[in-house]
N, C-alpha and C positions, 0 to 999 in steps of 0.2 A: 468438499467441492470437487466431485469426480468429473464435472463438466468443465472445469477450469482449463483454459487453453494456455499451454506452456510456451509462451513466446520466448525469443532470445533474451529479452530483458528479464523475464520471469526466471529463466534458468540462471542468469547472472545474479539475481537477487537471492536465489536459493543457495548458490555457492557462497555468496557473501555471508549468509546466515550460518552456514556450516563453519566458515572461517571464524566468525565471531564466537561461536560456541567452543571452538577448539583453541582460541587465542589464549595467550598467557594472562595471568591476573593483571588487572589494571589496563587491559587492552580489549575488553569484551564489548565493544560498542560499534555499531554500524549506522549508516545513514542512507535513507531513500528519499530523493527529492524529485519533484516534477510539477508541471502546471496542472491545474484542475482538468479532469477529463482524460488524463493519460493512463489511468488504470491503477492508481496507487491503492485505493481502498480495496478493490477486488484482489489485488496482489497480496496485500497484507493479511486479508482474511484467509487466503490460500496458504500463505506461509505459516500462519498460526495453526492451521489444521495439520499441515505437513510435519511441523515440528512439535505438535501437541503443546503449543505455547499459549501465552495470554496476549490478547489484543485489546487495547483500549482506544476508543475514539474520543479525542478531547474536544472541549468546547472553549469558547472565548474566556480567557482568564480563569480557567479551571483551577481551583485551589489544591493545595497539597493533600488535604484530607479526602476530598472527593476523588482525586486521582488514585490515592493509595487504597481507598475503599474498592474502586473498580478493579485494581490489580489483585487485591485480596480475593474478591469474588471470582475473578478469572482463575486464580490458582485453585480455589475450592472446586470450580467446575472441572478442573484437571486432576482432582483427587485429594487435594489438601483439605484441612479442616480448621481453617483459621477463623477466629472470632473477629468479625469486622467492626466491632464497636471500639470506642476509645478515641483518643486524640491522634493527630497526625504523627507525632513522635512515637506513640504507642504502636500504631499501625506499622510504621516503618520498622520497628524492632521485630514485630511479628513476621512481617514479610521477608526480611533479610535472613531469617532463620529457615525459610521454606523455599527460597527462590534459586538456590545454587544449581547451576546446570540447566535452568529453565530459560526459554526464550520469551522475553517480554517485548512486545511490539507496541509502540506508542504512535498511533496515527493522528494526523493533524497536530503534530507536536509544535508547530509554529504558533499555536494558540496559547502555549504555556509561557509563563514568565520565566526569566532566567533563573530565579531562585528555585523554582519548581524543577527545572531541568537539572539543577545541581543535585536535588534530592534523588532523581533518577540515576544520576551518576553514582551516587552512594550505593544504590541497590546492586549496581554492577561491581563496583570496587569492593564493597564490604560483603555483600550478599553472594557474589559470584554468579549473578544472572547474566545472560547474554541480552543486550539491550539494542533494539533497533528503533531509531527515531525516523519517522516518516512525515513528510509535509511538503509544502510548496517551497519555492525559492526563498521565501521570507525566512524560513528556518535556516537555510545556509547563510543568508545575510546576517541574521541575528547572531550567529555564532562568531562572526568577526566584527560585530558592531563595536565601535570604539569605546563606548561608555561601559560595556560589560565584558570587553575582551579579556581583561585580567581574570575575571571570575570564571569565565567559560574556557579559559586556555586549556585546562586539564581535560575538559570534555572534548575539545577539538583534537587534542593530542591522542586521546584514546580512540577516536574515530579514524584518524590517519587517512589511509587510502581505502578504507572499507566503505566505499560509497557506490551507490547505483543511481544514475540519473534516468528517470522515465521520460521518454521523448515521444512525440508523434511519429508514427511510422511513415517513412517517406518513400518506401519502395512498394509499387503497385502489387508485385507478385507476392511479397511478404504479407501484406495485409490480406490479400486474397487467400493465401495459404492458411493463415491463422483464423480468419473470420468467415470468409465466404465458403471455401471448399468443404469444411467440416459439415456445413448445413446443406449446401446446394450442389456440391460437386465442383468439377472444374469449370471455369468460366473463360470467356475470351479476354484478351488483353484490354480491349476497349471497355468492357464491363468493369474489369478490375481497376482501370485508371479512373473511370467515372465515379466508382465507389469511393476511391481514396480522395478524389477532389472534393466530393460532396461532404465527406466527413473530416476533411483536412488531416487525415491520418490519426485523428483522436480516437483512442480506444473506446471510450464511453459512447461517443457518437456512432462509431462503427457498429457496436453491438446493438444500439437502438435502431439504426438503419436496417440491420439484418433482421431484427424482430419485425419491423414494419414491412419488409419484403416478404417475410413468411406469411404475415397476416393478409397482405394483398394477394399473394399467390393462392392462398387457401380460399379466399373469398371469390376470386375470379377463375378458379380452376386452372391456373397456370402451372405448368410442370417444370419449366426451365427459366432460370433467372437470366436476364439480359439487361442491356443499358436502359431500355424502356421501363422495365420493372423497377430498376434502381431509381430512375428519374421520378417515376410516378410515386413510389414509396416516400422519397424525400419530400416531394411536394405535399403529400398527404400529411407527413409529420409537421410540415410548416403551416398546415391549415389551409393550403391552396387546393383548388379543384383541378 
């Protein structure tokens, strides 16, 4: 992902992954949380590439076997030669022998049941993998939910302070520097402010609006982005004339 924009939050997440991989045994787990649209999926894809790790995107109530199959296939894509057949316990044994020192990133981890999260902890504790759990705030809440608190206490302890919270960008200049300037060059403060307001500082919305601005400018032969272009592109995205 050579075109990935390294925001301050991305750099923070990169440093956290380094910390996770260098952590002592039984402490090699980190957490990334944030609302939808804040860039978690883009970030986790970039981190997997940077660390030559494995990234799995989960779905609702994904079972142990399906998750372990995805991890095994991801390891194979990074040079392992695991047989992905067999039961969940068999796959676990195969993976734990191959994952030491590797970064495993589980995106949408909030979709997993607590018992499956415990299996992942085992890959870190026993197999020596660095584990990153990424998801919405539901993930953070699940880890302290009263009915499973006892079961997930060890997982929470291993995460400790190794957490990154993805948030909307609230500074006009920061959003302009990361999203607008690389594509369009410097813009006025008014254009930067309008861009942030229309996207509410959400990373996904900002990239989509930048794409719409590019298309509009190409179609209309416009060479410089301004507030009018941003407003028109936003209206175009919303289906208004």
